[in-house]
C-alpha positions in Angstrom: -7.6 7.8 -7.2 -7.7 4.8 -9.6 -4.9 5.8 -12.0 -1.7 5.9 -9.8 0.3 2.4 -9.1 -0.3 1.4 -5.7 -1.9 -1.7 -4.0 -5.3 0.3 -3.8 -5.5 0.7 -7.2 -4.6 -3.1 -8.1 -7.8 -4.0 -5.3 -9.9 -1.8 -7.3 -9.5 -3.3 -10.6 -9.1 -6.9 -9.7 -12.5 -5.8 -7.8 -14.0 -4.8 -11.0 -12.5 -7.7 -13.2 -14.3 -10.3 -10.6 -17.5 -8.6 -10.6 -17.8 -8.5 -14.6 -16.7 -12.0 -14.6 -19.3 -13.2 -12.1 -22.3 -10.8 -13.0 -22.6 -10.5 -16.6 -25.3 -7.7 -16.1 -23.3 -5.9 -14.2 -22.1 -2.3 -15.0 -19.2 -0.9 -12.8 -19.3 2.6 -12.5 -15.8 4.4 -11.2 -16.2 7.8 -9.6 -12.6 9.4 -9.8 -10.9 12.7 -9.7 -8.3 11.6 -12.2 -9.6 14.3 -14.7 -6.2 14.6 -16.5 -6.9 11.0 -18.2 -9.5 9.5 -20.2 -11.1 6.5 -19.5 -9.6 4.6 -21.9 -6.1 5.8 -20.6 -6.9 4.5 -17.0 -7.8 1.1 -18.1 -4.7 1.0 -20.3 -2.8 2.0 -17.3 -4.4 -0.9 -15.2 -3.5 -3.4 -17.6 -0.1 -2.1 -18.2 0.8 -1.5 -14.4 -1.0 -4.8 -13.0 -1.7 -6.9 -15.8 -5.6 -6.4 -14.8 -8.0 -6.2 -18.2 -11.5 -5.0 -17.6 -14.5 -5.0 -20.3 -14.5 -1.6 -21.3 -17.9 -1.7 -22.4 -19.2 -2.4 -18.7 -16.7 0.0 -17.2 -17.6 3.7 -16.9 -16.1 6.8 -15.4 -17.8 9.9 -13.6 -15.1 12.5 -13.2 -15.5 14.6 -10.0 -13.9 18.0 -9.9 -13.7 18.5 -6.1 -11.2 15.8 -5.4 -8.4 18.7 -4.2 -10.9 18.7 -1.0 -10.0 15.2 0.3 -6.2 16.2 -0.3 -4.1 16.4 2.9 -2.6 19.8 1.4 -5.9 21.4 1.6 -6.3 21.0 5.4 -2.7 21.6 7.1 -4.7 21.6 10.4 -7.2 19.3 11.9 -6.4 17.2 8.5 -8.7 14.0 9.5 -11.9 16.2 10.4 -11.0 18.5 7.0 -10.4 15.4 4.7 -13.7 13.8 6.2 -15.8 17.1 5.4 -14.0 17.0 2.1 -15.1 13.3 1.4 -18.8 14.1 2.2 -18.5 17.2 -0.4 -17.0 14.6 -2.9 -19.9 12.2 -2.0 -22.8 14.6 -3.0 -20.8 15.5 -6.1 -20.7 11.7 -7.0 -24.5 11.3 -6.0 -25.6 14.0 -8.2 -24.1 12.4 -11.2 -25.4 9.0 -10.5 -26.9 7.1 -7.6 -25.8 3.3 -8.0 -27.8 0.3 -6.8 -24.5 -0.7 -4.7 -21.8 1.3 -3.6 -18.4 -0.2 -2.8 -16.3 1.9 -1.1 -12.4 1.2 -1.6 -10.9 4.5 -0.7 -11.7 4.3 3.0 -14.1 7.4 2.9 -16.4 6.1 5.8 -18.3 9.5 6.0 -19.9 9.1 2.5 -21.6 5.7 3.4 -24.7 7.4 5.3 -25.0 9.6 2.5 -25.4 6.7 0.0 -27.8 4.8 2.4 -30.1 7.8 2.7 -30.6 7.9 -1.1 -30.9 4.2 -1.4 -27.7 2.5 -2.2 -26.7 -1.0 -0.7 -23.4 -0.3 1.1 -20.1 -2.3 1.1 -16.7 -1.4 1.7 -13.3 -2.6 1.4 -11.2 -0.6 4.0 -7.3 -0.9 3.5 -6.5 1.3 6.2 -8.9 2.6 9.0 -8.9 6.8 8.8 -8.2 6.7 12.7 -6.7 3.7 14.6 -6.4 2.9 18.3 -2.5 2.9 17.9 -3.0 6.4 16.4 -4.7 7.4 19.6 -2.3 5.6 21.8 0.9 7.6 20.2 -0.9 10.9 21.2 -1.6 9.8 24.5 1.9 8.4 24.9 2.9 11.9 23.5 5.4 10.3 20.7 6.1 12.4 17.5 5.2 10.6 14.4 3.8 11.6 10.8 0.4 12.0 12.7 1.4 13.7 15.7 3.8 16.6 15.3 6.7 17.2 17.6 5.4 20.5 19.0 2.2 18.8 20.1 4.0 15.6 21.7 6.0 18.1 23.8 2.9 19.8 25.2 0.8 18.5 28.0 -2.1 21.0 26.9 -1.7 20.2 23.2 -1.6 16.6 23.9 -4.9 16.7 25.8 -6.8 19.0 23.1 -5.7 16.5 20.3 -6.6 13.4 22.3 -10.2 15.1 22.9 -10.3 15.6 19.2 -9.2 12.3 18.2 -11.4 10.5 20.5 -14.4 12.5 19.2 -13.5 11.8 15.4 -13.1 8.2 16.2 -16.7 8.1 17.7 -17.9 9.9 14.4 -15.9 7.6 12.4 -17.6 4.6 13.8 -20.9 6.0 13.4 -20.2 6.5 9.6 -18.6 2.8 9.5 -21.6 1.2 11.0 -23.8 1.9 7.8 -21.8 -0.3 5.8 -23.7 -3.7 5.3 -20.6 -5.7 4.4 -17.3 -5.0 5.5 -14.1 -6.5 3.9 -10.8 -5.5 5.6 -7.4 -6.7 4.1 -5.6 -7.7 7.4 -5.8 -9.0 10.9 -4.4 -5.5 11.9 -7.2 -3.5 10.0 -10.0 -6.1 11.4 -9.0 -5.7 14.9 -9.4 -1.8 14.3 -12.7 -1.8 12.5 -14.1 -4.1 15.0 -13.3 -1.9 17.9 -14.3 1.4 16.1 -17.4 0.4 13.9 -18.7 -2.3 16.5 -20.0 -4.8 13.6 -18.0 -7.8 14.3 -20.4 -10.0 12.6 -20.3 -8.1 9.3 -16.3 -8.1 9.0 -14.3 -10.4 7.0 -10.9 -10.4 6.0 -10.0 -10.6 2.2 -6.2 -10.3 1.5 -5.3 -7.9 -1.1 -4.7 -9.4 -4.8 -1.2 -10.0 -5.2 -0.2 -11.3 -8.8 1.7 -14.2 -7.2 1.6 -16.3 -10.3 4.0 -13.8 -12.2 6.2 -13.3 -9.3 6.3 -16.7 -8.6 7.3 -17.6 -12.1 10.7 -15.5 -11.5 13.6 -17.7 -11.1 14.5 -18.2 -7.3 18.2 -17.8 -8.5 18.7 -13.9 -8.4 19.2 -13.0 -12.3 22.2 -10.4 -12.5 20.9 -6.8 -12.7 21.9 -5.0 -16.0 24.0 -2.4 -13.5 26.4 -5.5 -12.3 26.8 -6.1 -8.6 23.5 -6.4 -6.7 20.4 -4.5 -6.2 18.2 -4.1 -3.1 14.5 -2.7 -3.8 11.8 -0.8 -2.4 8.1 -0.6 -3.7 5.5 1.8 -2.1 3.9 5.0 -3.0 5.9 7.9 -2.0 3.7 8.9 0.8 5.1 10.3 4.1 3.7 7.3 6.2 5.9 4.9 4.0 9.0 6.2 5.6 11.3 6.0 2.5 13.8 8.3 4.6 14.2 5.4 7.1 15.4 3.0 4.3 17.7 5.5 2.8 19.1 6.3 6.3 19.8 2.6 7.0 21.4 2.0 3.3 23.7 4.9 3.9 24.8 3.4 7.7 25.2 -0.2 5.7 27.5 1.2 3.1 29.3 3.4 6.1 29.8 0.2 7.9 30.9 -1.9 4.8 32.8 0.4 2.4 33.5 -2.7 0.2 29.9 -2.7 -1.0 30.2 0.2 -3.1 32.5 -1.2 -5.5 33.4 -4.7 -7.2 31.3 -7.5 -8.1 29.8 -7.0 -4.2 28.4 -3.6 -4.8 25.0 -3.3 -3.7 22.4 -0.3 -5.0 19.2 0.6 -3.5 16.3 1.1 -6.1 13.2 3.1 -4.7 10.2 2.0 -7.1 7.0 3.5 -6.3 3.8 5.5 -7.7 3.9 9.4 -7.8 0.2 10.5 -7.6 0.6 14.4 -7.5 2.7 17.2 -6.4 3.1 16.6 -2.7 4.2 13.3 -3.8 6.6 14.7 -6.1 7.9 17.1 -3.6 8.8 14.3 -1.3 10.6 12.7 -3.9 12.6 15.5 -4.4 13.4 15.8 -0.4 14.5 12.1 -0.6 16.9 12.6 -3.3 18.3 15.7 -1.5 18.6 13.5 1.6 20.3 10.7 -0.2 22.7 13.5 -1.6 23.4 15.0 1.8 24.5 11.3 2.9 26.7 10.8 0.1 24.8 8.5 -2.0 25.1 9.2 -5.7 22.0 9.2 -7.6 21.7 6.8 -10.8 19.8 7.9 -13.7 16.3 7.1 -14.2 16.3 5.6 -17.5 15.3 1.9 -17.9 17.1 -0.8 -17.8 19.5 0.1 -14.8 22.9 1.2 -16.2 26.2 0.6 -15.0 27.9 3.5 -13.4 29.3 5.0 -10.1 25.8 5.3 -8.3 24.3 4.0 -5.0 20.7 4.8 -5.3 17.8 5.4 -8.1 14.3 6.1 -8.2 11.9 4.4 -10.5 8.6 6.3 -10.6 5.2 5.0 -12.2 6.9 2.2 -13.9 5.0 -0.4 -15.9 4.1 -4.0 -14.2 6.9 -5.6 -16.8 9.8 -3.2 -15.4 8.9 -4.4 -11.9 9.0 -8.1 -12.7 12.5 -7.5 -14.2 13.7 -5.5 -11.1 12.4 -7.9 -8.5 13.9 -10.6 -10.5 17.2 -9.6 -9.7 16.7 -8.2 -6.5 18.7 -9.9 -3.5 16.4 -8.3 -1.0 13.3 -6.0 -0.5 12.8 -3.2 2.0 9.5 -2.1 3.8 9.6 0.8 6.4 5.8 1.8 7.2 4.9 1.3 10.7 1.5 -0.1 11.3 1.1 -1.2 7.7 -2.3 -2.3 7.1 -1.1 -5.0 4.9 1.8 -4.5 2.6 1.2 -5.9 -1.0 4.7 -5.0 -1.6 5.7 -7.2 0.9 4.1 -10.0 -0.3 5.6 -9.3 -4.0 8.9 -10.0 -2.4 8.4 -13.2 -0.8 6.9 -14.2 -4.2 9.4 -13.2 -6.3 12.3 -14.5 -4.2 13.6 -11.3 -2.8 14.5 -11.5 0.8 11.8 -9.2 2.9 13.0 -7.0 5.6 9.8 -5.5 6.7 8.7 -3.2 9.6 8.1 -5.3 12.8 4.3 -4.3 13.0 1.0 -4.7 11.8 0.3 -6.6 8.6 3.8 -7.6 7.7 4.2 -9.2 11.1 0.9 -10.6 11.9 0.2 -12.1 8.3 3.1 -12.1 5.9 6.4 -12.4 7.2 5.6 -15.5 9.6 7.5 -18.6 10.1 6.7 -21.7 8.5 4.7 -24.5 10.0 8.4 -25.9 11.0 9.5 -22.5 12.4 11.6 -21.5 9.6 12.1 -17.9 8.8 10.3 -16.2 5.5 12.1 -13.2 5.8 13.3 -10.3 8.4 11.7 -7.6 10.7 12.9 -4.5 11.7 12.1 -1.2 13.5 14.7 1.2 13.2 17.9 2.4 11.0 20.3 0.0 13.5 18.1 -3.0 12.7 17.4 -2.6 9.2 21.1 -2.1 8.3 21.9 -5.2 10.3 19.3 -7.2 8.5 20.4 -5.8 5.2 24.1 -7.0 6.1 22.9 -10.3 7.2 21.1 -11.0 4.0 23.8 -9.8 1.8 26.8 -12.0 3.7 24.7 -15.1 4.0 25.6 -18.4 2.0 23.5 -18.9 -0.9 21.9 -22.3 0.2 20.5 -20.2 3.2 19.3 -17.4 1.1 17.4 -20.0 -1.4 16.1 -21.6 1.8 14.5 -18.8 2.8 13.4 -17.5 -0.6 11.9 -21.0 -1.2 10.1 -20.9 1.9 8.6 -17.4 1.6 7.5 -18.1 -1.8 5.4 -21.4 -0.8 4.1 -19.6 1.8 2.2 -16.7 -0.1 1.7 -18.4 -3.2 -1.9 -19.2 -2.6 -2.8 -17.2 0.5 -2.4 -14.1 -1.2 -3.3 -14.8 -4.9 -5.8 -13.1 -7.0 -7.8 -16.5 -7.0 -8.1 -16.2 -3.3 -9.0 -12.6 -3.5 -11.5 -13.2 -6.1 -13.2 -15.8 -4.0 -13.6 -13.8 -0.8 -14.5 -10.7 -2.3 -17.2 -12.1 -4.5 -18.5 -14.1 -1.7 -18.7 -10.8 0.3 -20.1 -8.8 -2.5 -22.8 -11.2 -3.6 -25.3 -10.7 -1.1 -25.4 -6.8 -1.8 -26.0 -7.5 -5.6 -28.9 -10.1 -4.8 -30.5 -7.6 -2.4 -30.2 -4.9 -4.8 -32.1 -6.7 -7.6 -35.0 -7.8 -5.5 
């Protein structure tokens, strides 16, 4: 996947740009299943969505026809194992088209690493999220229903025991495959903890925070710009995938409006705008389900046209928007919602902090450990929440706080992320890790 609007795609294109800038002799071959777009279209999309421009003469695309084998929809049962087997088939197709001097996996397909090692490639990877984590295993063991543990399994001791056996065997195989990586980059403290435990290569693992265009977001005024629809706007920025839990955002927002009906009218009116990449039919189906959930809760849906139009609406969905429109929306947002449990990092959360929108993020993993952390003086840079009630309470706190307090938090938040998560910081960390692979490949 290289033609969607998520954080993984931003990492890919910033990585390509950095490689081409440092190593003038390097050509980048991108294996992709985005067969519905040309290479020129994909590069143009990367520029439009992320503001990242690569050298087209040294960027080449090899189109893979078996990507359906790594789609979750192809494996309704034993999804992790099925997708991993599918990734091996996809890797064989890729290796049949071209064998690179250096393979850099940014998709998380650990099971292709032994394959490319066998054909002579030097192996590096950038891990956004472990395919299986210790937290996933723990949730099964605790019999907690979640997106990766069906309620029918959680309710049965026998099914739980069987799934634990499956998960533990898969985790061992995943660790064996990952051990073939020679240079390992991870995107957060949380991810490093799991990769170190599973791959057992602590000395080869380095945190390289994902690139966020903090310069562009930091250029936005901290004073919120009036949205074209009037009132105030709360935004969410995340691909429409199950684990992002957009339903929690809608429920929390509906609860807020139920408790504070005055927020549905007048100058204090607040609206929720869900912004995200929509990659395939599965994502489109989830968007439709979310729109129905909003309707069932009495939230009126606004038009999808840009800019935001005034009218009697509470929630809007913005799919696959351009970077320029994202800047406009974040420039007027008073708050940004993030609801994914155990989010590996959270580029969208960084964008909130840099843009001046008060972040309300899930109280776990990357946002908790690396992003929404107090200043050295102990002042808050945002809020953490974990359920419908705490999200609604945090939203109400942000909407009711004095402007001077909001401005203080926004200022501290921006200062905390401006350099740590910049594209320049990513470029340095990425090249420091990749350079040894390229040097070894040219010997």
